Every structure is written in structure tokens, then in C-alpha cells.
C-alpha positions in Angstrom: 15.9 19.1 -12.4 13.4 16.4 -13.1 10.0 16.2 -14.6 7.8 13.2 -12.6 5.0 11.4 -13.5 2.8 10.3 -10.7 0.4 7.4 -11.5 -3.0 7.3 -9.3 -5.8 9.3 -7.6 -5.9 8.0 -4.4 -4.4 9.5 -0.8 -1.4 7.7 -1.4 -0.3 9.3 -4.5 -1.1 13.0 -2.7 1.2 12.2 -0.2 3.6 10.9 -2.6 3.2 14.2 -5.1 3.0 16.4 -2.0 6.5 15.0 -0.8 7.9 14.9 -4.3 6.9 19.1 -4.8 9.4 19.7 -1.8 11.9 18.5 -3.6 15.3 21.4 -5.0 15.2 19.1 -8.1 11.8 18.8 -9.5 10.9 21.0 -12.3 7.6 19.6 -13.2 5.3 17.1 -11.1 1.8 15.7 -13.5 -0.5 13.0 -11.7 -2.8 11.4 -13.6 -5.8 11.4 -13.5 -4.8 12.8 -9.9 -7.5 14.5 -7.3 -8.0 18.1 -6.7 -5.6 17.6 -3.4 -3.0 16.2 -5.9 -3.9 19.7 -8.2 -2.2 21.8 -5.2 1.1 19.9 -5.7 1.3 20.2 -9.8 -0.6 19.4 -12.7 -3.5 16.8 -13.1 -3.9 15.0 -16.6 -7.2 13.3 -17.6 -5.4 9.8 -18.2 -6.5 6.8 -16.7 -4.0 4.3 -15.0 -4.5 1.7 -17.3 -4.8 3.4 -20.6 -0.9 1.8 -21.4 -0.8 3.9 -24.6 -2.0 7.3 -23.4 0.4 7.1 -20.4 3.4 6.2 -22.8 2.8 9.3 -25.4 2.4 11.8 -22.4 5.9 10.4 -21.3 7.4 11.3 -24.4 5.8 14.4 -25.0 6.5 15.9 -21.8 9.9 14.6 -21.3 9.1 12.9 -18.7 12.3 11.4 -16.3 10.7 10.0 -13.6 7.1 7.8 -13.4 6.2 7.1 -10.2 3.3 4.1 -10.4 1.1 4.5 -7.1 -1.3 1.3 -7.4 -0.6 -1.9 -7.5 -2.9 -3.1 -10.9 -1.0 -1.3 -13.6 2.6 -3.0 -11.7 0.6 -6.5 -12.0 -0.6 -5.8 -15.5 2.9 -4.8 -16.8 2.9 -1.2 -17.4 6.9 -1.4 -16.3 7.4 -3.7 -19.1 5.0 -1.7 -21.3 7.0 1.4 -21.1 10.5 0.2 -21.4 9.9 -1.6 -24.4 9.9 1.5 -26.5 13.6 2.3 -27.0 12.7 6.1 -26.9 11.9 5.5 -23.5 15.3 4.1 -22.7 16.2 6.8 -20.4 12.8 6.7 -18.3 13.3 5.1 -14.3 10.3 3.5 -13.7 9.3 3.1 -10.0 7.6 0.5 -9.8 9.0 -3.3 -10.6 8.7 -5.0 -14.4 5.4 -7.8 -14.3 7.8 -10.8 -13.1 8.4 -8.7 -9.7 5.0 -7.6 -8.9 4.0 -11.1 -8.6 5.1 -10.7 -5.4 1.8 -9.0 -4.8 0.0 -10.2 -7.6 0.6 -14.0 -7.0 0.2 -15.5 -3.3 0.9 -18.4 -4.7 4.0 -17.2 -6.5 5.2 -15.2 -2.8 5.2 -17.9 -0.7 7.0 -20.4 -3.1 9.3 -17.4 -3.2 9.6 -17.0 0.3 10.1 -21.0 0.5 12.9 -20.6 -2.0 14.4 -17.8 0.4 14.2 -19.1 3.7 11.8 -16.3 4.5 9.7 -16.9 7.1 6.2 -16.7 6.8 3.0 -19.4 7.9 3.1 -22.5 6.5 0.5 -23.1 3.6 -1.0 -25.4 0.2 -2.1 -24.0 -2.4 -5.4 -25.3 -4.6 -7.2 -25.1 -7.6 -11.1 -26.1 -8.4 -9.9 -29.7 -9.7 -8.0 -29.9 -6.1 -11.0 -29.1 -4.2 -11.5 -32.0 -2.1 -7.4 -32.5 -1.4 -8.4 -28.5 -0.1 -10.8 -30.1 2.3 -8.7 -32.6 3.6 -6.4 -30.0 4.2 -8.6 -28.2 6.2 -9.6 -31.4 8.4 -5.9 -31.5 9.2 -5.3 -28.2 10.3 -6.5 -26.4 13.1 -9.1 -23.4 13.2 -9.0 -20.1 12.6 -9.0 -21.2 8.6 -7.3 -17.9 6.3 -7.7 -18.7 3.0 -6.3 -16.7 0.5 -7.5 -15.5 -3.3 -4.2 -15.9 -5.2 -4.9 -12.7 -7.3 -5.8 -9.4 -6.8 -8.9 -8.9 -4.8 -9.4 -5.3 -4.3 -8.0 -5.9 -0.7 -11.2 -8.5 0.1 -10.0 -12.1 -1.2 -8.5 -12.7 2.7 -10.8 -14.8 4.7 -10.2 -16.0 8.3 -13.0 -19.0 9.5 -13.6 -20.6 12.5 -16.0 -23.2 11.7 -14.3 -26.0 9.7 -17.4 -26.3 7.4 -18.0 -22.8 6.7 -14.5 -23.0 5.9 -14.8 -25.9 3.1 -18.2 -24.0 2.0 -16.1 -20.7 1.2 -13.3 -23.0 -0.2 -15.7 -24.3 -2.4 -17.3 -20.7 -3.1 -14.5 -19.1 -4.3 -12.4 -21.8 -6.1 -16.0 -23.4 -7.8 -18.2 -20.2 -8.1 -15.5 -17.5 -8.6 -16.4 -15.4 -5.5 -13.6 -13.1 -6.1 -13.3 -13.8 -9.9 -10.3 -14.9 -11.6 -8.4 -13.7 -8.5 -9.5 -17.1 -6.6 -9.4 -19.7 -9.4 -6.4 -21.0 -7.2 -6.8 -20.6 -3.4 -3.8 -20.4 -0.5 -5.1 -22.1 2.7 -2.4 -20.8 5.5 -1.7 -21.6 8.6 -3.2 -18.8 11.2 -0.6 -16.5 12.8 -1.4 -15.0 16.5 0.6 -11.4 17.2 0.6 -7.9 16.6 1.1 -6.9 12.6 3.0 -3.9 11.5 3.8 -2.4 7.7 7.9 -2.5 6.6 8.6 -0.5 3.5 12.1 -0.4 1.6 12.7 1.2 -1.2 15.4 -0.8 -4.0 17.1 -0.4 -7.1 17.4 -4.5 -7.1 21.0 -4.5 -5.0 20.6 -2.0 -2.7 18.0 -1.2 -0.2 17.2 1.6 1.7 14.5 1.2 4.8 11.9 3.9 5.4 9.7 4.7 8.4 7.4 1.8 9.3 4.0 2.2 10.0 0.6 0.3 11.3 -2.8 0.6 9.5 -6.0 -0.1 11.2 -8.3 -2.1 8.6 -11.6 -2.6 10.6 -14.4 0.1 10.1 -15.5 -0.9 13.3 -13.9 0.7 16.8 -11.5 -1.5 18.8 -10.9 -3.6 15.3 -14.8 -5.0 14.8 -16.9 -4.8 11.8 -15.9 -5.4 7.9 -12.1 -4.6 6.4 -11.9 -1.8 5.1 -8.7 -0.1 2.8 -7.7 1.1 6.2 -9.1 3.4 8.4 -5.9 5.3 9.8 -2.1 4.5 10.3 0.6 5.7 13.1 4.6 5.3 12.5 6.3 4.7 14.3 5.2 1.7 16.0 6.2 1.1 19.7 7.1 -2.6 19.8 9.3 -2.2 16.2 12.4 -1.3 18.5 16.1 -1.7 17.2 15.9 -5.5 17.9 12.9 -6.5 16.1 14.1 -4.1 12.6 17.2 -6.0 13.0 15.7 -9.6 12.6 13.3 -7.4 9.8 16.4 -6.6 8.4 18.4 -9.8 8.1 15.7 -12.5 8.1 13.2 -10.7 5.8 14.5 -7.6 3.9 18.3 -9.0 3.1 17.1 -12.3 1.3 14.0 -10.5 -0.2 16.0 -8.4 -2.4 19.1 -10.9 -3.1 16.4 -13.5 -4.2 15.2 -11.8 -6.4 18.6 -10.7 -7.7 19.5 -14.1 -7.7 16.7 -15.3 -9.9 17.0 -12.5 -12.1 14.0 -10.6 -11.5 14.3 -6.8 -12.1 13.3 -5.1 -9.3 12.9 -1.2 -8.9 10.9 0.8 -6.4 8.9 -0.3 -3.2 8.4 -3.2 -1.4 5.8 -2.8 1.2 6.3 -6.0 3.8 3.4 -7.0 5.3 4.6 -8.7 9.5 3.1 -9.8 12.1 5.3 -10.0 15.0 4.9 -13.6 16.9 6.5 -13.5 20.2 8.6 -11.2 18.8 10.1 -13.0 15.4 8.8 -11.3 12.4 7.0 -13.7 9.7 6.0 -12.3 6.7 2.0 -11.9 5.8 2.2 -10.8 2.5 4.4 -8.5 0.0 3.2 -5.5 -1.7 5.2 -4.0 -4.3 4.2 -0.5 -3.7 3.3 1.7 -0.7 0.7 1.0 1.5 -2.4 3.6 1.7 -3.5 5.0 4.5 0.6 4.4 5.9 1.9 6.7 2.4 0.6 9.1 4.6 2.5 8.2 7.9 5.3 7.7 6.2 5.9 10.5 4.0 5.0 12.7 7.3 8.3 11.2 9.1 10.6 11.1 5.6 12.8 14.0 6.1 15.3 13.2 3.4 14.0 14.1 -0.3 12.1 11.2 -2.4 12.9 12.7 -5.7 16.9 12.3 -4.5 16.1 9.0 -3.8 14.3 8.2 -6.9 17.1 9.7 -8.9 19.6 7.1 -6.7 17.7 4.3 -8.5 18.0 5.9 -11.8 21.8 6.8 -11.6 22.9 3.5 -9.4 23.6 5.5 -6.6 21.1 4.4 -4.1 23.4 2.8 -1.6 24.8 6.3 -1.3 21.9 8.3 -0.4 21.3 8.4 3.7 17.5 7.9 5.2 16.8 10.9 7.8 14.0 10.6 9.8 11.6 13.6 11.5 11.7 12.7 15.1 8.3 13.8 15.2 5.3 10.6 15.2 2.8 10.7 12.6 -0.3 9.4 12.3 -3.4 10.3 9.9 -7.4 9.4 10.2 -8.9 8.2 7.5 -12.7 10.2 7.0 -15.0 8.2 5.1 -18.3 8.0 3.6 -21.1 6.4 5.7 -22.2 3.0 4.5 -18.4 2.1 3.7 -17.1 -0.5 3.0 -20.6 -1.6 1.9 -22.7 1.1 -0.2 -22.5 4.4 0.1 -23.3 7.7 -2.0 -20.9 9.9 -3.5 -21.5 14.0 -4.2 -21.7 15.0 -0.7 -20.4 18.6 -0.6 -17.5 18.6 2.4 -16.8 22.0 4.3 -14.3 23.5 6.8 -10.8 21.9 5.0 -10.0 25.2 5.4 -10.1 25.7 8.9 -7.6 23.0 9.5 -4.2 24.8 10.3 -2.2 21.9 11.9 -2.7 19.1 10.1 -2.0 18.1 6.2 -5.0 17.2 5.0 -4.8 14.6 1.8 -7.5 13.8 -0.6 -8.4 9.9 -0.8 -11.8 10.4 -2.8 -12.8 13.7 -3.4 -13.7 15.6 -6.9 -15.1 19.0 -7.8 -18.1 20.2 -9.1 -18.6 23.8 -8.3 -17.9 22.7 -4.9 -15.9 20.2 -3.2 -18.0 16.9 -2.9 -17.2 13.3 -2.0 -16.0 10.7 -5.0 -15.2 7.5 -3.0 -15.7 5.3 0.1 -12.4 6.6 1.5 -12.7 10.7 1.3 -9.8 12.1 3.2 -6.9 11.2 5.1 -5.5 14.1 8.2 -2.3 13.8 9.1 -0.9 15.0 12.0 2.3 15.1 13.6 3.1 14.4 17.7 5.3 14.0 20.3 4.6 10.2 20.3 1.7 8.4 18.1 -1.2 9.0 20.4 -0.7 12.6 20.7 -0.4 12.9 17.0 -3.5 10.8 16.3 -5.4 13.7 19.0 -4.1 16.4 17.1 -5.5 14.6 13.9 -8.7 14.3 15.9 -9.5 17.5 16.5 -8.7 18.6 13.4 -11.1 15.9 11.9 -13.7 17.7 13.7 -13.4 20.7 11.4 -14.3 19.4 8.9 -18.0 18.1 7.6 -20.3 16.3 4.4 -23.4 14.3 5.5 -22.9 11.2 6.5 -19.5 11.0 7.6 -17.9 8.8 9.9 -14.1 7.9 11.2 -12.8 5.5 13.7 -11.7 7.7 17.2 -9.7 4.7 18.5 -6.6 5.2 15.8 -3.4 3.6 18.0 -5.6 2.4 20.6 -3.9 -0.6 21.2 0.2 0.9 21.7 
């Protein structure tokens, strides 16, 4: 029986906690800092995800066997290395890579060079720093629009610009490099060829040598219906993804997942945990847009619904080097999640709006993304609730989730009614 600590406070962490709590081998589940939703499945602990010392002390004092790191920032900041540098934590398993492996997400330049070294299909690119701004301008002049500019570091999901006009692209490149538009994250900028196709998120779990592929998902980033308007952290997701058929997934496995895991192993980059492959299908061939070193949000909310296997058993497989012997069993049903957000999101929005009606939801699972309790349940973020449902196909799952979304209310609530529209 295992004691688990999940780090994070969003919809992803609620979905992971929901899944872990169903495991027959879990003894005690803690979530730091958690939210009112995670409190339904374990005990919330008031510790920040970036307070490494307090996290370490809590792990020692509570005999934690497995620490699951939800968000990317603590991984990029080296929490895995910090914990494992303490001899008292020899037996602790951290789900999430060490700092070097976390560079797959923490640095676009690192990940592009890694893909190039291992022949993993991705868009052509070049990287530039402030002192190379004129070279960047020349490179833009030689490429075709639309122009893709990516901040090298973590920019809270906002560091990617797609621009049609050459002069605007030059101005933005200057703004990123010289004026620190995204702070330190854009001290280096990757200028990338634009790939046209349809996107899909593929997830694997690895012990550094072996891997298992989890259900794929498609998320919807734009705030407006028909994929218009500003980018958000994600307005909804569906799984499975119809075009990600057996032939496509075989290409993904052979051309992308295998060489990624083998490349990490060959370069002695210790990696255990999730790898999220942000892919685009160009005429049926998969290309990597980006790596993430953790599960996505809101994709986790559909992936966990479709995973029939015991998630904790998979984590234990990493701990005991038996991951290769584990089976991934999928629920034959489809899943969809609709993200309910605060009015004004992803720009300025108000918090502390009372939420009513969750108790009326019977068919969906309501994952909390940004909520708090202050006498009543209230909004506490841009993304508030992820209403997730099963269905006979993705659009049926969307329909069921939408019917439950309508039972919930709070002031200035907003959600997209067209998740899955392009399927």
C-alpha cells in the first residue's frame, strides 16, 4: 500500500487525484496545495508547489512513496533533483523528469536540437538571441508567411506567436529579444517554419527505457467558437481523436515516441514520468510541434476517464522497474471535457463569484480547475470547472457534458458550445 503526494492545484491535479484514489494499492493521498475538488479524494496540504524545502519535509514526515508533479514549473526548476539529493529519500519515486530532461519543455531550443540529433520529424527552425537580431530579420525575409516565433523558455502558454505580415514579425521578434516581451523566457527565440495540418496530443509514460502509450486527445485552445480569438490554457478536449487511427499511431510510435525515449536513454538523461507529444498531422504524417514533460490540461480530464488501468500500478511499475510488464486497458467509450471559465478570460477577469448547481450534475464528473471555498464554493481562476462526460463517440460525449454544464451557474460564466466541431 502506497502513500502519494500530488503537487498542483488545477483540473489536471483533480483528475489525477480522482484516478489515483480509485487504486487498490493506495493507502493515503495528499495534494499540495490542491483545491476544493481534490479534497473529495484525499487530504489537501497548504504548501506551494515551489516551496521545495516544505515539500521535502512533508514527504519525509508522512512516509510518501510516490510524488506526482503536476505542473511543469517545479520540474524545470529541478524539484526531482532536489528531492533525490537527500539520502533519506532514496526510496521515493518522483513522477516527472529531473531538470535536464525537463529542458524538453523548459527550452524550445534544447528540444529542437534534441529532435534534430535523433531524426525526429519537426518543423525547420533557427534560434536567435538579442545580439543576433539582424540575423533573425534576414532569416524571416528568406522564409514564407505565416511566421512562427516561439519564446525559448516557459511563458505560461503565451510564448508562441503566429504572424502573417513580415514587418509585424520583425517587430515582434525585436520586442521579444530586446524588450523582454516574455521576460527571460524570450531571451532566445526560435523562428520556425509554419506547418499546416490538424493537431493531436499524444501521451506516454516511461521509466526511462520502456514506455506505455496512454489515450490520445485533442484540445481546443482558442477562446472563441470555431477556434477564433485569443489563446487560452484550453477550453475543452475530446478523446479518442478520429484521425489518429491505427496507421497514424503506428507512425507516431515508430518515428517519434521510440526515438525520443531511446534518445534520452542514449544521452544518459534520466527520465521517468509522462511525456506529452504535441503533434500535427501533415498529410497523414506526424510532426512534433512541442514536448511537454507532464500531462496536459484539459487533456488529463479526458485521458483519465478513458484509462481503465490502475494509474498507481503504472507509477509503481516505474518504481519497481516493471513498467514493461504492465498493461494499458482503455475504456471503449469516448470522453469529452468542457471548460467553464470566468468572464473576460484569458484577459482580466474577476474572482470570488459564487458557484451553484454542481450538486445537480449526475452524469458528468466535475473537475475543479480554479475554485475556493469561502463559506460557499466560489470561482478562483480564469478556468474554473472542467465538466467531463462519457459518450458513444466524441460528439455524443460533448453533448452529454454540455447538458450538465447548463445545470451550473455563476456570474459572467462562459464556455464554448462547439468543442469537437472539427471532427
